[in-house]
C-alpha positions in Angstrom: 73.1 81.4 68.3 71.1 84.0 66.6 68.5 85.7 68.7 65.0 86.0 67.3 63.5 89.4 66.6 61.4 90.8 69.4 57.7 90.2 69.1 55.5 93.1 68.1 53.6 94.6 70.9 50.3 92.8 71.5 47.2 94.8 70.9 45.3 95.7 74.0 42.5 93.1 74.5 40.0 95.6 75.8 39.1 99.3 75.5 40.0 101.3 78.6 36.3 102.1 79.1 33.0 102.3 77.3 31.2 105.7 77.4 27.5 105.6 76.8 25.1 108.3 75.7 21.6 107.7 77.2 18.8 109.1 75.2 18.5 107.2 71.9 21.6 105.1 72.5 21.3 103.2 75.7 17.5 103.5 75.7 15.1 104.6 73.0 13.8 107.5 75.0 13.4 109.9 72.1 9.7 108.9 71.5 9.1 109.5 75.2 10.6 113.0 74.9 8.6 113.7 71.8 5.3 112.6 73.4 6.1 114.9 76.3 6.9 117.8 73.9 3.6 117.4 72.0 1.6 117.1 75.2 3.2 120.2 76.9 3.1 122.4 73.8 -0.5 121.4 73.1 -1.4 122.5 76.7 0.5 125.8 76.0 -1.6 126.4 72.9 1.4 126.0 70.5 1.9 123.8 67.5 4.7 121.2 67.2 6.0 118.8 64.6 8.4 115.9 64.3 10.8 118.1 62.4 10.9 120.4 65.4 11.4 117.5 67.7 14.3 116.1 65.7 16.1 119.4 66.0 16.4 118.8 69.7 18.0 115.4 69.5 21.3 115.4 71.4 21.0 119.0 72.5 21.4 120.2 76.1 18.0 120.4 77.8 18.2 124.2 78.4 19.0 124.7 74.7 16.0 122.6 73.9 13.9 124.7 76.2 15.1 127.9 74.5 14.3 126.3 71.1 10.8 125.5 72.2 10.1 128.9 73.5 11.1 130.5 70.2 9.4 127.9 68.1 6.0 128.4 69.7 6.5 132.2 70.0 6.1 132.3 73.8 8.8 134.7 75.0 6.9 135.0 78.2 7.9 131.5 79.2 11.1 130.6 81.1 13.0 127.9 79.1 14.0 126.3 82.5 10.3 126.0 83.4 9.7 124.3 80.0 12.5 121.9 80.7 11.2 121.1 84.2 7.7 120.2 82.7 9.3 117.8 80.2 11.6 116.2 82.7 8.7 115.5 85.1 6.9 113.6 82.4 9.9 111.6 81.2 10.9 110.7 84.7 7.4 109.4 85.5 7.6 107.2 82.4 11.1 105.8 83.3 10.0 105.1 86.9 7.1 103.0 85.6 9.7 100.4 84.8 9.0 100.2 81.1 12.3 101.4 79.8 12.8 100.8 76.1 16.4 99.6 76.0 18.1 99.6 72.6 18.9 96.3 71.0 22.2 94.8 72.3 22.7 97.5 75.0 22.0 95.3 78.1 24.0 92.4 76.6 27.1 94.7 76.0 26.8 96.2 79.5 26.8 92.6 80.9 29.8 91.6 78.8 31.7 94.7 79.9 31.0 94.0 83.6 32.2 90.4 83.2 35.4 91.5 81.6 36.1 94.3 84.1 35.8 97.1 81.5 34.3 100.1 83.3 31.3 102.0 81.7 30.3 105.6 82.1 26.9 107.1 81.4 27.4 110.5 79.7 24.1 112.3 79.0 22.6 115.7 78.3 19.7 114.6 80.5 19.5 115.8 84.1 20.5 113.8 87.1 17.0 113.0 88.1 16.5 111.2 84.7 19.7 109.3 84.9 19.0 108.1 88.4 15.6 106.8 87.2 17.3 104.9 84.4 20.1 103.6 86.6 17.6 102.3 89.1 16.2 100.1 86.3 19.6 98.5 85.5 21.5 95.8 87.3 23.6 97.3 90.2 27.1 98.3 89.1 26.2 98.5 85.4 27.9 102.0 85.3 30.9 102.9 87.4 30.2 106.6 87.0 27.7 108.9 85.3 27.7 112.5 84.2 24.5 114.4 83.8 23.7 117.5 81.8 23.1 119.6 84.9 26.5 118.7 86.3 28.7 120.3 83.7 29.3 123.9 82.7 29.3 123.2 79.0 27.1 120.5 77.5 27.4 118.5 74.3 28.8 119.2 71.7 31.5 120.6 74.1 33.9 117.9 75.2 33.5 118.6 78.9 30.9 115.8 79.6 33.2 113.1 78.1 36.3 114.6 79.6 34.7 114.6 83.0 33.7 110.9 82.7 37.2 109.9 81.7 38.7 111.9 84.6 36.3 110.1 87.0 37.4 106.8 85.6 41.1 107.8 85.4 41.3 106.6 81.8 42.8 108.0 78.6 39.9 109.2 76.4 41.8 108.0 73.3 41.6 104.4 74.6 37.9 104.7 75.1 34.9 104.0 72.9 31.8 106.2 73.1 28.4 105.2 71.8 26.3 108.0 70.4 23.1 108.4 68.3 23.4 112.1 67.4 25.9 114.4 65.7 25.9 116.7 68.7 26.9 113.8 71.0 29.4 112.4 68.5 31.1 115.8 68.2 31.4 116.0 72.0 33.0 112.5 72.4 35.3 113.0 69.4 36.5 116.4 70.8 37.4 114.7 74.0 39.5 112.2 72.1 37.4 109.1 72.2 36.6 106.8 69.3 32.9 107.1 68.5 30.7 104.2 67.4 27.8 106.1 65.9 24.5 104.1 66.1 22.0 106.3 64.3 18.4 106.1 65.6 16.2 109.1 64.7 18.7 111.3 63.0 21.7 110.7 60.6 25.3 111.2 61.9 27.9 112.5 59.4 31.2 110.6 59.1 34.3 112.1 60.7 37.8 111.1 61.9 37.8 108.6 64.8 34.1 107.8 64.1 32.6 104.6 62.7 29.0 103.7 62.2 27.2 100.6 63.1 23.5 99.7 62.6 23.1 98.3 66.1 24.9 97.6 69.4 24.0 94.0 69.0 26.9 91.6 68.3 29.5 94.3 69.1 32.3 92.7 71.1 35.1 94.1 73.2 37.8 92.7 71.0 36.3 94.4 67.9 36.0 97.7 69.8 39.6 97.5 70.9 40.7 96.8 67.3 38.7 99.9 66.2 40.5 102.1 68.7 43.9 100.7 67.5 43.1 101.2 63.9 41.9 104.7 64.5 45.1 105.5 66.5 47.3 104.1 63.7 45.9 106.7 61.3 47.0 109.6 63.4 
């Protein structure tokens, strides 16, 4: 009797984890930040533009504070103070309960929870901002979260995503990261994750282990697992 050939290994049915950027990806907070920038800089007697604002997308907050101080020619200002003023305004907006979630985000979080796929929130925003956002979500939506003021090196350094994967005890290469900026995408790619880029206010260049989708809507866990497998097969 001839034995049959062994079956090929089955593809994993699910990613190991989903890693979410916050600003512009989970929630469309960039307009909130931009309004805060215009308001603060106006009070400081400076001038601002959307072009300036878009330069800050995905950056660490302290880098954004430094950029603002230079852009409005106010070397007398402490960048950390500038950040604190912006954070205060953004937190107040989030705590009002009117969080502008991105299309498909809440649905994908719910699907992940039902399937037992852990999610991590990985953001350049500070802990006080993430806590305000997490309070507006169903309990347990995120297993862990990593804030910008909890890492030594922020995005585009891989540390934020590496930290999230360590907390989840998962292999970054079996994870999918959602990002809306090149800075964030570089961070997640450098950590080893597959990036699903969902551009919002700025374009995201193509790169290895990076795919682009117009929206989070209609993204399923099986499709995401297949994307990870296909990317791994190219290495």
